[in-house]
N, C-alpha and C positions, 0 to 999 in steps of 0.2 A: 705540261707547264705552259702558261700563257706567254706569248711573246710580249714585248714591251708595249707595243701599240694597243693590243687587245687588253692587256692588263690595265693600262691607263684608262681605257673606256669603261672597263668593268669597275674600277675603283671610283670613277666619276659617277656611274650609275648607282653604285652602292652608297656613295656619299649622299646622293639625292634622296635615296630611299630611307636612310637612317637619320637624315637631318632633323625631322620633327622630334624624334626620340632624343637626339643629342641636345636639342634646345630645351626640351622638358627637363632633362637631367641637369643641364647647366642652371636652369632656373631654380631647381631644387637646391643645388649647391649654394645659390645665392642666399638661401634662408639661414645659413650660418649667421648667428647674431652679429650684427654690426659690419658684416663684410659686404663689399661691393663686388658685383659679378661683371667680368668682361663681357661687353656686348659687341665685340669686334667680329665675331664669326657669322658666316651664313648670310651675307648681304648680296643683293643683286644691283647691278649698275647699268645705266644707259644714258648716253648723252642725247641732247635734244629737248624740245619743249615737252613732248610726251603728255599731251593734254589728258587730264583725268587720272594721272598716275598716283594720286593720293587715295584713290578709291580702293576698297578691299577687293573688288571684283576685277580690277584692271588686269589685263593679260600681260604678264611679265615673263612668260616662259622662254622668250628668246633673249632675255637680258643676260648680261655677263655675270657669272658668279665670282665673288671675291671676298676676301677678308680685309678688315680695316687694320691699321690706317692706310689710306689710299690717296695718292695725288695723281689725278688724271693728266695734268699738264706735263709732268716729267716724262710721260710716255711718248711725248712728241706729237708730230714731227718737229724738229728744228726747221724753221722756215723764215725767210726774210720778210714774209708778209706779216709775221708777228714782230712786235717791237723787240729789238735787241736789248733795249733797256730792261725788259722783263725776261731776258734770257733767250729771246727768239722762240718761245714756247707758247702753246695755246692756253694762256692763263685765264681766259674769259669764255663765256658761253653759259648755256643752261644744261644741267644734268640732274639726274635723280638717283637716289639710293632707296631700295626697299628691302624689308626683312620681315619674315613671318616668325612669330614666337608664341609659345604657349606657356602659361604660368601654372604651377602646381596647385593642388587643392589648398595647401597651407598658406597661399597668398590671399585667401578670402579675408576681407575686412582689414587688409593691410594697406599701408601707404607705399605706392610704387612710383618710382621716379627714374628718369633716364638723364644721363649727363653726357654732354659732348665737350671734350677738352678743347676743341676748336673746329670750326667748319668754315671753309673759305669759298664763298662768303655769301651774304644776303640770304641766309638760310630761312627756310620755312619747314617746320616739323609737323607732321600729321600722324595721328593714331586712329586707326579704323575710320579714316575719312574725315576726322575732325582736326581743324587747325589748332595745335597746342600752343605754338608760339613762333616768333620770328626774331632773328638777330642779324643785323647787317655786318657787324665787326667780326672779321674772320679770325682774329687772334685771341678772342676772349672765350673762356669756358662758360657754359651755361647749363642749367639743370631745370627740368620741367617735371611737375607732378602730373603723371599720366593716369592716375587712379580713376578719374571720372569717365575716361574714354575706353576703358578696358572691357573686354567681354568676360563672362564668368570663367572662373578657373577651369582649366582643361579644354577650353575652346581657343582656337587660333586667333591671334591678333596680327595686324599689319601696321608696321611703322614705315612711313615714307618721308624722305627728306629731299626738298628741292633746293638746289644751289644755283645762284646766278651771278658769279663774279664778273666784274666789268673790266674792260680793257682800260689801260692807263689809270689804274687804281693805286699804284705804288711806284716808287722810284727804283725798285729792285724786283727780284723774282718772288712773288707771293705764294706760288703754288695754287692748287685748286682741289676741291673735294673735301671729303671727311678725312683730313690728313693727320688728325690726332686721335687718341683713343676715345672709345665710348664705353659707358658703364650703365648697368642696370642695378638698381637697389630696391629691395623689398624690406620695408621697415614696419615696425609696429606703429599704430596710430599716434602713440606718444614716442617721440624720438628727438635726438639732438638734430637741429636743423642743419642742412647742408652748409658747410663752411661756417658752422654756428658756434665755434669757440675762438677765443682770442687770449693767448698766453703772453705775458710779458714779465719782466723781472725788475721791479722798481728799485731794488737794492741788491748789489752784487759785490762781494769781496771774496778773498780766498777762504775765509773762515765760515761765511754764511751768505745765503741768498734768500731773498723774499720772492716768491712766485705768486703771481695773481692770474687766475683763470676766470674769464667771463664766459658763460655758457648760455646759449639760446635754445630753450626747449620748445617744441612745437607739438600741439595736440590737435589732430585732425578729426577726432572722434568725440565721444560724450565726456561729460565731467568725470573726473577720476582723481584718486590720490596716488602719488608716486613718491618713491625714495630715490635719491641720486647719490651714488657712492663714487667718489673721485679718488683715484690712487695715483701717486707718482712713483714710477718704477725706474730703477736703474736699467742699463742695457742688458744686464744679466737676469732681469726679471725680479730682482729683489725690491719689495715695496718699502719706500722710505718715508712716505706720508700718506695718510688716509683721512678723508672727511666725508661724513654722511649727513644729508639734509633731506627733509620731507616737505612736500608741497601738495596743495590741492589745486588742480587745474580745472578751469571752467571749460565748458564745451567749445570746441574749435577755437582754442586760445593759444597764445604764445606767452612764454615766461623767460625773462632774463635774470640771471643771478650771478654773483661773483663769489669766488672762494680764494683764500690766501693760505699759503704754506710757507714754512721756513725750512730750508734745506741746509743742514750743517755740513761743513767741509765739502762744498759742491765741486763736482768735476766740471771744469769750464770747457765750453765749446770754443775751439780755436782753430786757426788755419793749420796748425801742426797737430792738433788733437781734436778732430771734429766729433766730439762726444755728444750724444743725445740721450736724454731721458725720454720716457714714454708716459704721458698722462692718459689714464684710462678712465673714462666716464661711463658708468653702468647705470642704466635706468631700470628700476624695479617696480613692477605693478602687480598687485595681488600675489606677492611672493615669488613672482617670476621675473627673471632678467629679460627685458624685452628689447633693449638696445645697448650696444657697446660702441663707444666712439673713442678713437685714438687721436691724440694731439701731440705732435713732436715738441720737445722742449730742449732747447739749447741754451744753457745758462752762460751768458757772456755779457761783458760790459763794453759799450761802444761810446766814444766821445769824439766830437769834432771841434778842433780848436782853431780860432782865427789866426793864431800866431805859430801853430805847430802841427797842423794837419790832423790826420786820423789816428786815433788811439784805440787799441783793442786790448782789453784785459790789463790795463795799466801800462802799456808800452806803445810807443809810436810805431805804426806799421805803414810804410809808404805804399800807396796804391800802385801796383804794377799790373795794370789792367789792359784788357783788349775789348774792343767792340766786336760782337758776333751777331751776324744775321741768323735767322732761324733755319735756313735751308741746310741740307747735308750733302751738298754737291750733287753727284750723280744719282743719289737717292731722292732728290727733290726735297719737298717740304715735310715729308712724313716724319713723325716723331719716333724715330728708331732709337731705342734706349742705348744700344751698344754703339751706334754711330755717335751719339751725343757724348757718351762716356769717353770714347776714343778721342774725340775732339778736345775734351777737357783735359784728358791725360797728356796729350801732346802740348797743350798750352802750359800745363804745370811743368813739363820738362823745360820749357822756355823760361820759367821763372814767374809765370803769371799767378797772381793771387786773387784776381778779381775780374769779373765779366760784366760788361754793360750789355743789356739785352736790346740791342739796336734793331729797330726803333719801335718795339711793340712788346706786349706781355709774352713771356716765354711759356714753353710747355711745362707741365708739372714734372716731367721727367728731368728736365734740366735743373729745376730748382731742387728736387730731391737729391740728385747727384751732387750738386753744389754743397748741400748740407753734409753729405756723407764724405765728400772729398776735401772739405775745408776750403771752399772757394767763396769769396765775398761777392755778393751780387748787387748791382744797381738795376732795379727793375723799372723799365721804361714803359710809358703808357701809349704815347701817340707820336706820330711824325708830322701831324697837321692838326690845327685847331679849326677855326672858322674860315681862315683865309687860304685859298687854293695856292698850291705851289706850281711852278711852271711845268707843263706837260703832264700833270697829274689831275686831269679834269674830273676823274671819278674817284678822287681820294676821300679821306675820312671827313673832310670839310662838309660833304653833303649830309652826313649823319650826325655831325657834332652836336648841334643844338638839341636834338631829341635824345641822343644816346650817351653823351659823354659822361654824365654823372653816374648812370648805372654801370657803364663799362669801367669807370674809374673805381667805384666802390667795390665792384665784383673782383677786379684785379687785386685790390688790397686784401679783401677778405680771403681770397684763395691763397695768398702768399705770406700773410703777416705772421704766421706761426713758425716760419722757417728761419732759423738763426743765421743762415747764410745771407739773407736779405738785410743789408745795412742801410740802404737809402732807396727812396723812390725818385723817379724822374717824371715830371709832368709832360715832357716832350722834347723835341729836337728841332732846333733851327726854325721854329715857327715864325711866320712873317709878322705876327702880332708884336714881336719884340721890338720892332722899329716904329710902331704906331704910338701916337701920344696917349691913347686910351688903352693900350695893350696891357698895362699893368693891372687893370681891373679884372681881366680874364685870368691873368696869372695868379692873382690873389684868390679868385674864386676857386680855381683848381687846387691850389695849395690848402685852402680852408677845407675842402672836401677830403683831401688826403689826411690832414691832421685830425679831422673828425673820425675817420675810420681807424687811424693809427697815430696815437700821440707820442709814440716811442721812437719814431724814425724821422729824419729830416728829408726835405724835398729839394731836388736839384733840377736843372734844365740845361740843355746844351745850347748856350747862347753863342751866336756867330756874327751878329751884325754890329760890331763895335763901331762907334761908342754909344749908339742909341739906347740899348737896354741898361747901360750904366748911368744914363742921364735922365731918362724919362720915367723912372720909378719901377720899371719892369724888374730889374735885378733886386730891388728891395723886397719883392714879394717871394723870392726864392731863398730857402734856408741856406743852401750851398750854391754859391755862384759858380756855375759850370761854364767853361769857355772852350769853344772849338777853335783850334789853330791860332791861339793868341799868346803863345809862350813869350814872345818878345815884349808883351804888354803887362806881364804879371806884376812887375815892380810898379809901373804907373798906376795900375788898378788898385794895388794895395795902398799906395800913398793916398789915393783919392777916397778909398773905402777901407780904412784900417780895421774895421770890425767885421768885414766880410770873411766868411769861410770859403776858401777857393779850391777849385778842382779843374784839372784838364780833362773835360768830358770827351774830347775827341782831339787826337794829336797826330803829328807826323804825316801819315798818308803818302807813303812812298809806293810807287808802282814798279813791278818787276815780274819777269817770267822765269820760273825756275830752270836753271841750267843753260840759260842763253846769255852770251856775253858779247857785247858790241865794243869793238876797239878801233879807233880811239873813242873815248867816252863822249857821247853826244849830249847836247842840251835837250831840254824837254821838247820832244817832237815825235811825230809818228814815223816809225821805221818801216821801210818797204816790206819787211818780213811780217809785220803786224805782231811781232814779239816786242817785249820791252826788256832792255838790258837788265841783268841781274846784279849789276854793281850797286844798286840801291842808292842812286843819286838822282833819279828822275822822280819828280813830284808834280802833281797838278799845280795850277797857278795859285791856289789858295793855301797850299800846304808847304811843308819843309821836311828836311831829312831828320832822322831821330836825334842826331847829336845836338841840334838846336834845343830840343825839349830837355834832353839830359842836362845841358848847361844851365838852362833857365830854372829848372827844378832845383838844381844844386844851389843856385843863387837866391832862390826864394823858397826856403824850407816851410813857409806858411802854407804853400800849395801842397795839398795832400798827396798828389800823384797824378797819374795820367791813364787814359784809355786810348791805346793806339788804334788807328783805323788801318787795317783790321787784323784780327788774329788769323783768320782763314780767308782765302778767296771765297767769293760767293757768286751765285748765278745772277746775271743781270748787271746793269750799270757798267758796261765795258769802258775802261779808262786806260789809256788815253784815246781809245778807238771808239768813236761816237761821242756825242756830247754837244755842247753849246756852239753855235756858229754865229759869229759877228755879235755875240752878246744878246741875241734875241731868241731865235728859235732853237729847237733841239732836233738833231738829225742822228738818231741812235742807230740807224741801219746803214750809215754811209760807209762803214768799214767792215761790213759783213764779210766773213762769218765770226768776227769778234763778238762774243756774247756773254762773257763773264768778266768779273772784276779782276784787277791785277794788284789789289791793295794788300793782300794777305802776307803775313810772315810765313805762312804755310799755304800750299796750293790747294786746289779744289778737292783733291782726293786725300790730302793729309801728308804729302811729302814736304819736307822742310826746305825753305828757300835760304839763301845766304843770310838774310836779315834775321832769321830765327836765331842764329848763332851770335849775332850782335847783341840781341836782347838777353840771350842766355849769359853772355859775358858780363852784362851789367846787372842782371836781376838775380843771379845765382852765385853761389860760392864754388860751383863746379869747376875744377881745373879743365880748361879746354883750349884747343887751338883749331881754327877753321881756316883752310887755305883756299883761295880763289885763283882761277887761272888768269894769266895776263898774256895777251898776244894779239895778233891781228885776225881779222875774219870773225867768224861766228862759231861758237862751240855749243853743241846741244848735249 
């Protein structure tokens, strides 16, 4: 019997020997009609410039073998030389990922694409030495047609990805690397385009629902005739509606068409019953099914009322929301499905029914989980437009002009079929909100979002009162979102009675779980570099939860709130680090403080005292939570 060390080496060697076979078999599995194949396994990784690493013949035998998703920054080291605002971790630099893969004979004359759910950041993707595409925004998914660059079936191919995230690119911990999932798809030349369907429900009531499905077909081959069969299936697989149509497609052409269905006695998607139908689109050519595409369908009715907040399926539902950053604490930025699910489960225990994806497009896993768990989503696009924010010299403003429209349209196409998504956000606290001409850019983005999705409203986290309420900026936003302005709700309503209003960011208390300072101090830095857990310490711009509770009660027109934040997150340590004398930022001055203290739950998922305060307000659960009172410090 091999000892542990010898067995590990043997398994590593065996893994290298059988890897090509495994990749071939995996590629064959991808040929199941309409299925996408995980492309996460069998990558090689190396940090550094590695000039020429896109070449097929590049020597990568000393590179590190790993599977995706992967965040190189969370591996550390934690070091003061890296900004504590980004978690004190190496979130910048250049690195490469390479992977060899072989496609089966059945891939000949097919359309082959690769999808990255997120790549942090400034990615460049090469196949067999050819640059396929590049994308600077690290939070957006993108898909490339790699068919023209592939070798013949049975011959090895090499895909290489260069990433070059920059320092000071975000106000929090962004992570680094191929931190979300990757996918390989092998489709017929005639297929439903990636993110090529849009389902909506123009009419919904308890007895009947009208469902409209827009479908985008893509033909990368010669002229042909096709039939398209669209079925609406219940969760148990029962078909409740079917429609068949035939088309003649020109060579290398696209076709868009719409289909409408009436569903009798629909089962509604709701926070208490997150029921989804499945729309199955089958493309048939020469008597063969050549593509099958699935679109989730959640039948629900959403309304936003200027005088009475948010309504779901005919009843008022107060938004009991949290802002969540994308990192998963010690796991870093990787899109780990179970970690995201656990985070959402803990939030639901607190009474949360909604999440704001602060301040960027979320992973597909979070959106899918929200669909299945009955959580309402505000999907946010950007933290910055054209104007730079302090200390974020390499932020999205550098790429905004060239990329904002494609990023925004792609974000909506990827998420608009998910019933959990109830609104879009064009951004958070952008500096354009205080500019006299800022309304023009706000209108431009709102128009793009309406063009891609006419069924949902657009909000924005406005913070610089009163400018955006006076200069026309707020008029370009469907839902006037306000950050930390609870005490102004009544005033804003009087001045703008027709505005639909929302607390897009509220409260913002800081605390350290299990640490109690007595007597209770004012907002200041404690010598221990912990923050008392009595939940009375707030940054200068914020306030304790009770103020929001009181003002929401007095202003039922405001649909609810998103507290800052549900979970602690890496980076932006507060109150340790931050602005000094109102000018510069000194995020390393209180090292080793390197993570936020805002969460109602700490970095690894343990509940702070504030969790129970919200649970007492947001649930009907009988509960009592006792805090210690005394002198000194308790851990």
